PyMOL commands that place a pseudoatom at each C-alpha (Angstrom):
pseudoatom trace, name=CA, resn=MET, resi=1, chain=A, elem=C, hetatm=0, pos=[10.032, 25.699, -9.353]
pseudoatom trace, name=CA, resn=LYS, resi=2, chain=A, elem=C, hetatm=0, pos=[9.311, 23.761, -12.538]
pseudoatom trace, name=CA, resn=ASN, resi=3, chain=A, elem=C, hetatm=0, pos=[7.572, 20.413, -12.470]
pseudoatom trace, name=CA, resn=LEU, resi=4, chain=A, elem=C, hetatm=0, pos=[9.573, 17.303, -13.281]
pseudoatom trace, name=CA, resn=PHE, resi=5, chain=A, elem=C, hetatm=0, pos=[7.917, 14.339, -14.967]
pseudoatom trace, name=CA, resn=ALA, resi=6, chain=A, elem=C, hetatm=0, pos=[8.878, 10.676, -14.984]
pseudoatom trace, name=CA, resn=ASP, resi=7, chain=A, elem=C, hetatm=0, pos=[7.942, 8.084, -17.569]
pseudoatom trace, name=CA, resn=ILE, resi=8, chain=A, elem=C, hetatm=0, pos=[7.365, 4.895, -15.616]
pseudoatom trace, name=CA, resn=ILE, resi=9, chain=A, elem=C, hetatm=0, pos=[6.878, 1.286, -16.654]
pseudoatom trace, name=CA, resn=VAL, resi=10, chain=A, elem=C, hetatm=0, pos=[4.445, -0.362, -14.255]
pseudoatom trace, name=CA, resn=ALA, resi=11, chain=A, elem=C, hetatm=0, pos=[5.490, -3.838, -13.108]
pseudoatom trace, name=CA, resn=ASN, resi=12, chain=A, elem=C, hetatm=0, pos=[3.166, -6.817, -13.568]
pseudoatom trace, name=CA, resn=THR, resi=13, chain=A, elem=C, hetatm=0, pos=[0.625, -5.236, -15.879]
pseudoatom trace, name=CA, resn=ASN, resi=14, chain=A, elem=C, hetatm=0, pos=[-0.604, -6.182, -19.315]
pseudoatom trace, name=CA, resn=VAL, resi=15, chain=A, elem=C, hetatm=0, pos=[-0.228, -2.583, -20.477]
pseudoatom trace, name=CA, resn=ASP, resi=16, chain=A, elem=C, hetatm=0, pos=[3.069, -2.223, -22.301]
pseudoatom trace, name=CA, resn=ARG, resi=17, chain=A, elem=C, hetatm=0, pos=[3.601, 1.510, -22.387]
pseudoatom trace, name=CA, resn=PRO, resi=18, chain=A, elem=C, hetatm=0, pos=[5.098, 4.074, -20.042]
pseudoatom trace, name=CA, resn=PHE, resi=19, chain=A, elem=C, hetatm=0, pos=[2.876, 6.215, -17.836]
pseudoatom trace, name=CA, resn=THR, resi=20, chain=A, elem=C, hetatm=0, pos=[3.755, 9.770, -16.876]
pseudoatom trace, name=CA, resn=TYR, resi=21, chain=A, elem=C, hetatm=0, pos=[3.905, 10.733, -13.199]
pseudoatom trace, name=CA, resn=LEU, resi=22, chain=A, elem=C, hetatm=0, pos=[4.924, 13.900, -11.394]
pseudoatom trace, name=CA, resn=ILE, resi=23, chain=A, elem=C, hetatm=0, pos=[8.069, 13.757, -9.283]
pseudoatom trace, name=CA, resn=PRO, resi=24, chain=A, elem=C, hetatm=0, pos=[7.475, 15.268, -5.818]
pseudoatom trace, name=CA, resn=MET, resi=25, chain=A, elem=C, hetatm=0, pos=[9.947, 17.814, -4.458]
pseudoatom trace, name=CA, resn=ASN, resi=26, chain=A, elem=C, hetatm=0, pos=[11.277, 15.477, -1.743]
pseudoatom trace, name=CA, resn=LEU, resi=27, chain=A, elem=C, hetatm=0, pos=[12.259, 12.810, -4.311]
pseudoatom trace, name=CA, resn=ARG, resi=28, chain=A, elem=C, hetatm=0, pos=[13.822, 14.998, -7.008]
pseudoatom trace, name=CA, resn=ASP, resi=29, chain=A, elem=C, hetatm=0, pos=[17.373, 14.436, -5.783]
pseudoatom trace, name=CA, resn=LYS, resi=30, chain=A, elem=C, hetatm=0, pos=[16.862, 10.707, -5.287]
pseudoatom trace, name=CA, resn=VAL, resi=31, chain=A, elem=C, hetatm=0, pos=[15.215, 9.427, -8.482]
pseudoatom trace, name=CA, resn=THR, resi=32, chain=A, elem=C, hetatm=0, pos=[17.121, 8.536, -11.625]
pseudoatom trace, name=CA, resn=PRO, resi=33, chain=A, elem=C, hetatm=0, pos=[16.280, 6.506, -14.728]
pseudoatom trace, name=CA, resn=GLY, resi=34, chain=A, elem=C, hetatm=0, pos=[16.222, 2.844, -13.706]
pseudoatom trace, name=CA, resn=CYS, resi=35, chain=A, elem=C, hetatm=0, pos=[15.090, 3.635, -10.171]
pseudoatom trace, name=CA, resn=PRO, resi=36, chain=A, elem=C, hetatm=0, pos=[12.282, 1.399, -8.782]
pseudoatom trace, name=CA, resn=VAL, resi=37, chain=A, elem=C, hetatm=0, pos=[9.413, 3.467, -7.357]
pseudoatom trace, name=CA, resn=LEU, resi=38, chain=A, elem=C, hetatm=0, pos=[6.002, 2.994, -5.761]
pseudoatom trace, name=CA, resn=ILE, resi=39, chain=A, elem=C, hetatm=0, pos=[3.122, 4.587, -7.649]
pseudoatom trace, name=CA, resn=GLU, resi=40, chain=A, elem=C, hetatm=0, pos=[-0.627, 4.751, -7.420]
pseudoatom trace, name=CA, resn=PHE, resi=41, chain=A, elem=C, hetatm=0, pos=[-1.981, 2.759, -10.359]
pseudoatom trace, name=CA, resn=GLY, resi=42, chain=A, elem=C, hetatm=0, pos=[-5.749, 2.773, -10.346]
pseudoatom trace, name=CA, resn=LYS, resi=43, chain=A, elem=C, hetatm=0, pos=[-6.722, 2.107, -6.737]
pseudoatom trace, name=CA, resn=LEU, resi=44, chain=A, elem=C, hetatm=0, pos=[-3.620, 0.016, -6.018]
pseudoatom trace, name=CA, resn=THR, resi=45, chain=A, elem=C, hetatm=0, pos=[-0.060, 0.857, -5.096]
pseudoatom trace, name=CA, resn=LYS, resi=46, chain=A, elem=C, hetatm=0, pos=[2.248, -0.784, -7.616]
pseudoatom trace, name=CA, resn=LYS, resi=47, chain=A, elem=C, hetatm=0, pos=[5.954, -0.956, -8.272]
pseudoatom trace, name=CA, resn=GLY, resi=48, chain=A, elem=C, hetatm=0, pos=[7.309, 0.676, -11.393]
pseudoatom trace, name=CA, resn=TYR, resi=49, chain=A, elem=C, hetatm=0, pos=[10.610, 1.607, -12.981]
pseudoatom trace, name=CA, resn=ILE, resi=50, chain=A, elem=C, hetatm=0, pos=[11.524, 5.095, -14.128]
pseudoatom trace, name=CA, resn=ILE, resi=51, chain=A, elem=C, hetatm=0, pos=[12.706, 4.967, -17.727]
pseudoatom trace, name=CA, resn=ASP, resi=52, chain=A, elem=C, hetatm=0, pos=[12.947, 8.704, -18.396]
pseudoatom trace, name=CA, resn=ILE, resi=53, chain=A, elem=C, hetatm=0, pos=[12.875, 12.018, -16.529]
pseudoatom trace, name=CA, resn=LYS, resi=54, chain=A, elem=C, hetatm=0, pos=[11.810, 15.138, -18.391]
pseudoatom trace, name=CA, resn=GLU, resi=55, chain=A, elem=C, hetatm=0, pos=[10.805, 18.746, -17.776]
pseudoatom trace, name=CA, resn=GLU, resi=56, chain=A, elem=C, hetatm=0, pos=[7.789, 18.808, -20.107]
pseudoatom trace, name=CA, resn=SER, resi=57, chain=A, elem=C, hetatm=0, pos=[4.868, 16.485, -20.728]
pseudoatom trace, name=CA, resn=ASP, resi=58, chain=A, elem=C, hetatm=0, pos=[2.138, 16.210, -23.331]
pseudoatom trace, name=CA, resn=VAL, resi=59, chain=A, elem=C, hetatm=0, pos=[-0.328, 15.066, -20.658]
pseudoatom trace, name=CA, resn=ASP, resi=60, chain=A, elem=C, hetatm=0, pos=[-2.444, 17.624, -18.783]
pseudoatom trace, name=CA, resn=ILE, resi=61, chain=A, elem=C, hetatm=0, pos=[-0.891, 18.174, -15.329]
pseudoatom trace, name=CA, resn=SER, resi=62, chain=A, elem=C, hetatm=0, pos=[-4.280, 18.004, -13.597]
pseudoatom trace, name=CA, resn=LYS, resi=63, chain=A, elem=C, hetatm=0, pos=[-4.617, 14.359, -14.704]
pseudoatom trace, name=CA, resn=LEU, resi=64, chain=A, elem=C, hetatm=0, pos=[-1.228, 13.271, -13.374]
pseudoatom trace, name=CA, resn=LYS, resi=65, chain=A, elem=C, hetatm=0, pos=[-0.449, 11.638, -10.038]
pseudoatom trace, name=CA, resn=TYR, resi=66, chain=A, elem=C, hetatm=0, pos=[2.685, 11.936, -7.930]
pseudoatom trace, name=CA, resn=ILE, resi=67, chain=A, elem=C, hetatm=0, pos=[5.213, 9.178, -7.332]
pseudoatom trace, name=CA, resn=LYS, resi=68, chain=A, elem=C, hetatm=0, pos=[4.567, 7.883, -3.806]
pseudoatom trace, name=CA, resn=ASP, resi=69, chain=A, elem=C, hetatm=0, pos=[8.050, 6.759, -2.805]
pseudoatom trace, name=CA, resn=ILE, resi=70, chain=A, elem=C, hetatm=0, pos=[11.192, 4.938, -3.821]
pseudoatom trace, name=CA, resn=GLU, resi=71, chain=A, elem=C, hetatm=0, pos=[10.971, 1.149, -3.484]
pseudoatom trace, name=CA, resn=ASN, resi=72, chain=A, elem=C, hetatm=0, pos=[13.043, 0.148, -0.448]
pseudoatom trace, name=CA, resn=GLY, resi=73, chain=A, elem=C, hetatm=0, pos=[15.357, -2.822, -0.687]
pseudoatom trace, name=CA, resn=GLU, resi=74, chain=A, elem=C, hetatm=0, pos=[15.558, -2.684, -4.476]
pseudoatom trace, name=CA, resn=LEU, resi=75, chain=A, elem=C, hetatm=0, pos=[18.620, -1.632, -6.387]
pseudoatom trace, name=CA, resn=SER, resi=76, chain=A, elem=C, hetatm=0, pos=[18.327, 0.746, -9.281]
pseudoatom trace, name=CA, resn=THR, resi=77, chain=A, elem=C, hetatm=0, pos=[19.946, -0.038, -12.572]
pseudoatom trace, name=CA, resn=ASP, resi=78, chain=A, elem=C, hetatm=0, pos=[22.233, 2.235, -14.514]
pseudoatom trace, name=CA, resn=GLU, resi=79, chain=A, elem=C, hetatm=0, pos=[21.327, 3.894, -17.805]
pseudoatom trace, name=CA, resn=ASN, resi=80, chain=A, elem=C, hetatm=0, pos=[23.299, 1.409, -19.914]
pseudoatom trace, name=CA, resn=LEU, resi=81, chain=A, elem=C, hetatm=0, pos=[21.288, -1.504, -18.531]
pseudoatom trace, name=CA, resn=LEU, resi=82, chain=A, elem=C, hetatm=0, pos=[18.106, 0.492, -19.067]
pseudoatom trace, name=CA, resn=ARG, resi=83, chain=A, elem=C, hetatm=0, pos=[19.047, 1.006, -22.715]
pseudoatom trace, name=CA, resn=LEU, resi=84, chain=A, elem=C, hetatm=0, pos=[19.759, -2.723, -22.940]
pseudoatom trace, name=CA, resn=ALA, resi=85, chain=A, elem=C, hetatm=0, pos=[16.257, -3.443, -21.600]
pseudoatom trace, name=CA, resn=ILE, resi=86, chain=A, elem=C, hetatm=0, pos=[14.728, -1.153, -24.230]
pseudoatom trace, name=CA, resn=TRP, resi=87, chain=A, elem=C, hetatm=0, pos=[16.767, -2.911, -26.921]
pseudoatom trace, name=CA, resn=ILE, resi=88, chain=A, elem=C, hetatm=0, pos=[15.612, -6.333, -25.617]
pseudoatom trace, name=CA, resn=LYS, resi=89, chain=A, elem=C, hetatm=0, pos=[11.992, -5.148, -25.758]
pseudoatom trace, name=CA, resn=HIS, resi=90, chain=A, elem=C, hetatm=0, pos=[12.287, -4.020, -29.381]
pseudoatom trace, name=CA, resn=ARG, resi=91, chain=A, elem=C, hetatm=0, pos=[14.494, -6.898, -30.543]
pseudoatom trace, name=CA, resn=TYR, resi=92, chain=A, elem=C, hetatm=0, pos=[12.624, -9.803, -28.965]
pseudoatom trace, name=CA, resn=GLY, resi=93, chain=A, elem=C, hetatm=0, pos=[9.121, -8.377, -28.639]
pseudoatom trace, name=CA, resn=VAL, resi=94, chain=A, elem=C, hetatm=0, pos=[8.812, -8.835, -24.886]
pseudoatom trace, name=CA, resn=THR, resi=95, chain=A, elem=C, hetatm=0, pos=[7.061, -6.383, -22.587]
pseudoatom trace, name=CA, resn=PHE, resi=96, chain=A, elem=C, hetatm=0, pos=[8.963, -3.523, -20.974]
pseudoatom trace, name=CA, resn=ASP, resi=97, chain=A, elem=C, hetatm=0, pos=[8.344, -5.108, -17.578]
pseudoatom trace, name=CA, resn=LYS, resi=98, chain=A, elem=C, hetatm=0, pos=[9.952, -8.425, -18.603]
pseudoatom trace, name=CA, resn=ALA, resi=99, chain=A, elem=C, hetatm=0, pos=[12.890, -6.681, -20.279]
pseudoatom trace, name=CA, resn=ILE, resi=100, chain=A, elem=C, hetatm=0, pos=[13.566, -4.456, -17.269]
pseudoatom trace, name=CA, resn=SER, resi=101, chain=A, elem=C, hetatm=0, pos=[13.258, -7.331, -14.799]
pseudoatom trace, name=CA, resn=THR, resi=102, chain=A, elem=C, hetatm=0, pos=[15.872, -9.173, -16.871]
pseudoatom trace, name=CA, resn=VAL, resi=103, chain=A, elem=C, hetatm=0, pos=[18.512, -6.484, -16.373]
pseudoatom trace, name=CA, resn=MET, resi=104, chain=A, elem=C, hetatm=0, pos=[17.627, -5.420, -12.816]
pseudoatom trace, name=CA, resn=PRO, resi=105, chain=A, elem=C, hetatm=0, pos=[19.970, -6.505, -10.017]
pseudoatom trace, name=CA, resn=VAL, resi=106, chain=A, elem=C, hetatm=0, pos=[18.520, -9.426, -8.083]
pseudoatom trace, name=CA, resn=LYS, resi=107, chain=A, elem=C, hetatm=0, pos=[19.294, -8.563, -4.464]
pseudoatom trace, name=CA, resn=SER, resi=108, chain=A, elem=C, hetatm=0, pos=[20.469, -5.523, -2.629]
pseudoatom trace, name=CA, resn=ASN, resi=109, chain=A, elem=C, hetatm=0, pos=[22.286, -7.573, -0.014]
pseudoatom trace, name=CA, resn=VAL, resi=110, chain=A, elem=C, hetatm=0, pos=[23.803, -10.929, -0.756]
pseudoatom trace, name=CA, resn=GLU, resi=111, chain=A, elem=C, hetatm=0, pos=[24.032, -13.231, 2.219]
pseudoatom trace, name=CA, resn=GLU, resi=112, chain=A, elem=C, hetatm=0, pos=[27.481, -14.392, 3.205]
pseudoatom trace, name=CA, resn=LYS, resi=113, chain=A, elem=C, hetatm=0, pos=[28.079, -18.041, 2.495]
pseudoatom trace, name=CA, resn=THR, resi=114, chain=A, elem=C, hetatm=0, pos=[28.929, -20.045, 5.597]
pseudoatom trace, name=CA, resn=THR, resi=115, chain=A, elem=C, hetatm=0, pos=[30.491, -23.454, 5.925]
pseudoatom trace, name=CA, resn=ASN, resi=116, chain=A, elem=C, hetatm=0, pos=[30.156, -25.841, 8.819]
pseudoatom trace, name=CA, resn=GLU, resi=117, chain=A, elem=C, hetatm=0, pos=[32.979, -28.161, 9.817]
pseudoatom trace, name=CA, resn=ILE, resi=118, chain=A, elem=C, hetatm=0, pos=[32.493, -31.195, 11.988]
pseudoatom trace, name=CA, resn=PHE, resi=119, chain=A, elem=C, hetatm=0, pos=[35.419, -32.594, 13.951]
pseudoatom trace, name=CA, resn=LEU, resi=120, chain=A, elem=C, hetatm=0, pos=[35.509, -36.098, 15.322]
pseudoatom trace, name=CA, resn=ASN, resi=121, chain=A, elem=C, hetatm=0, pos=[36.015, -36.458, 19.028]
pseudoatom trace, name=CA, resn=GLN, resi=122, chain=A, elem=C, hetatm=0, pos=[38.709, -39.125, 19.317]
pseudoatom trace, name=CA, resn=ASP, resi=123, chain=A, elem=C, hetatm=0, pos=[37.447, -40.320, 22.677]
pseudoatom trace, name=CA, resn=ILE, resi=124, chain=A, elem=C, hetatm=0, pos=[34.963, -42.784, 21.226]
pseudoatom trace, name=CA, resn=GLY, resi=125, chain=A, elem=C, hetatm=0, pos=[34.391, -45.261, 23.949]
pseudoatom trace, name=CA, resn=GLU, resi=126, chain=A, elem=C, hetatm=0, pos=[33.270, -48.842, 23.598]
pseudoatom trace, name=CA, resn=ASP, resi=127, chain=A, elem=C, hetatm=0, pos=[30.137, -47.965, 25.579]
pseudoatom trace, name=CA, resn=ILE, resi=128, chain=A, elem=C, hetatm=0, pos=[28.986, -45.609, 22.783]
pseudoatom trace, name=CA, resn=ILE, resi=129, chain=A, elem=C, hetatm=0, pos=[29.528, -48.322, 20.163]
pseudoatom trace, name=CA, resn=LYS, resi=130, chain=A, elem=C, hetatm=0, pos=[27.631, -50.889, 22.300]
pseudoatom trace, name=CA, resn=GLU, resi=131, chain=A, elem=C, hetatm=0, pos=[24.725, -48.457, 22.744]
pseudoatom trace, name=CA, resn=LEU, resi=132, chain=A, elem=C, hetatm=0, pos=[24.534, -47.803, 19.009]
pseudoatom trace, name=CA, resn=THR, resi=133, chain=A, elem=C, hetatm=0, pos=[24.660, -51.548, 18.351]
pseudoatom trace, name=CA, resn=LYS, resi=134, chain=A, elem=C, hetatm=0, pos=[21.656, -52.059, 20.649]
pseudoatom trace, name=CA, resn=LYS, resi=135, chain=A, elem=C, hetatm=0, pos=[19.745, -49.373, 18.734]
pseudoatom trace, name=CA, resn=ARG, resi=136, chain=A, elem=C, hetatm=0, pos=[20.606, -51.132, 15.447]
pseudoatom trace, name=CA, resn=LYS, resi=137, chain=A, elem=C, hetatm=0, pos=[22.566, -48.158, 14.126]
pseudoatom trace, name=CA, resn=VAL, resi=138, chain=A, elem=C, hetatm=0, pos=[24.771, -50.376, 11.977]
pseudoatom trace, name=CA, resn=ALA, resi=139, chain=A, elem=C, hetatm=0, pos=[26.045, -47.623, 9.693]
pseudoatom trace, name=CA, resn=TRP, resi=140, chain=A, elem=C, hetatm=0, pos=[27.089, -45.481, 12.657]
pseudoatom trace, name=CA, resn=VAL, resi=141, chain=A, elem=C, hetatm=0, pos=[28.862, -48.400, 14.289]
pseudoatom trace, name=CA, resn=ARG, resi=142, chain=A, elem=C, hetatm=0, pos=[30.826, -49.211, 11.107]
pseudoatom trace, name=CA, resn=LEU, resi=143, chain=A, elem=C, hetatm=0, pos=[31.747, -45.555, 10.609]
pseudoatom trace, name=CA, resn=LEU, resi=144, chain=A, elem=C, hetatm=0, pos=[32.928, -45.106, 14.185]
pseudoatom trace, name=CA, resn=LYS, resi=145, chain=A, elem=C, hetatm=0, pos=[34.964, -48.331, 14.086]
pseudoatom trace, name=CA, resn=GLU, resi=146, chain=A, elem=C, hetatm=0, pos=[36.696, -47.174, 10.894]
pseudoatom trace, name=CA, resn=LEU, resi=147, chain=A, elem=C, hetatm=0, pos=[37.396, -43.704, 12.277]
pseudoatom trace, name=CA, resn=LYS, resi=148, chain=A, elem=C, hetatm=0, pos=[38.619, -44.992, 15.612]
pseudoatom trace, name=CA, resn=ILE, resi=149, chain=A, elem=C, hetatm=0, pos=[42.328, -44.438, 15.915]
for i in range(1, 149): cmd.bond("trace and resi %d" % i, "trace and resi %d" % (i + 1))
show_as sticks, trace
zoom trace
């Protein structure tokens, strides 16, 4: 089977050009342009974004490394947003990494917003008000006297 190559922008680097990596067989069905991946960059494992997938490369295959895995918990972006990131890079002179991070979705799972409601117990006894008065909780005493029905 033919080799597939991915041009990848490495996140958080000062190098502003894509690097070519080989796509392993087990990831061929899963990777698409805009997909966040883990790659070996030097001696470190870094996050990168696939900007292009191709069947041929100008780089010697013996010098290329394989993509390690897909970044878990990250959402991939679609091709239109990827093109927007490339346009932002050329238009405003920012790095590929900054442009891509601008268009990438922020979270894969948004937490549900919860609201808490507090209900007043109408059985406020005089003993509670006297105890709060002893503790010099003046604001509480005034509030409870106003709310007392």
